[in-house]
N, C-alpha and C positions, 0 to 999 in steps of 0.2 A: 504494500500500500504506500502511496505517495500522498503527501499533502499538496493540495491545490489551493492557491490563494489568488483571489480576483479582487482587484481594486479599481475604482473608477472615481473620477471627479468631473464635475461639470459646473458651469456657472450659468444659472438660469436667469433670464431676464424676461419680464412680461411687459408688453406695450399695452397699457390700459387706455390709451387715447385712440386706438384704432380697432375696428371690428374685423379687419383683414386677417386672414390666416393663410399661411403659405408654407409649402414644403417643396423642396427641389430634389429630384432624383435624376442622376445622370443616366444616359442611355446604357452605359457599362453596368451600372447598378441594376437597372431594370432587366438586362439580359441575364443576370445571375439569379433572378427571382422566378419562382415557379408560377407565373401568371401568364394569361393570354397576352398577345402582343397587340393590344388596342388601348386607347386612352381611358376607356371606362374601367378596365381591369387595373390599370395603374392607379387611377384615381381612388379606387376602393382600398388601396393600401394606406391612405391618409386617414388619420384619426378623425372621427366625426362624419365619415361618409357611409352611405348605405344605398342599397338598391331602392329606387323610388317606386311608385305605384306601377303595377304590371300593366295597367291601361295605357301607360305612356311608353311602353317598350323597354322596360328594365334599364332605364337610364339611372344615373347616379344622382343622389340627393346629398347636398353638402350641408351639414349642421342643421338638418331638419327642414331645409327650404324645399320648395316645390322644384321638380326637375325643370319646369319652365322658367325658373328664375336664374338658372345657370347661364353663364356666358363663357365661351371658350376663346382664348386669345393665343396666338402663336406669333412670337416676335412682334407683339403689339398689334397684330392684325386680327380682327374679329372673325373667327371661323365658325361661329354658331350656325347651325342649320336654319337659315332664314325662312325657308319654305314652310317648315313645320314649327319653327320656334323652339325646337327641342333638340338637345344634344349638339355635338359638334359635327362638322363635315367629316366624311371619311377620308383620312389622310394616312398613308402607310407609316407604320411605326418607325421604319428605317429613316424617315425624314427628320425625326427628333434627335437633338443633342441632349436636351434636358426635358424632363416632365415637371 
């Protein structure tokens, strides 16, 4: 038997002036995860996300919001599906450098 010691330290800071929540995952990190290669599967890795109502096509709900309230941006460009107003436009996952 060997002793295993694990230590960690972190400095947590909370921004109480903003309601924005963000998480950045690199494409390399996503490739190592056992998830489908689409933006919804990656989004479900983020705390506070879950599948929305099935009537809207199993899209992602962020922090209890309606799936119709989500907006998808890539490099500052809005890629929300404007026709239905739900979800993001289908873009190959190889396109992304970060999620």
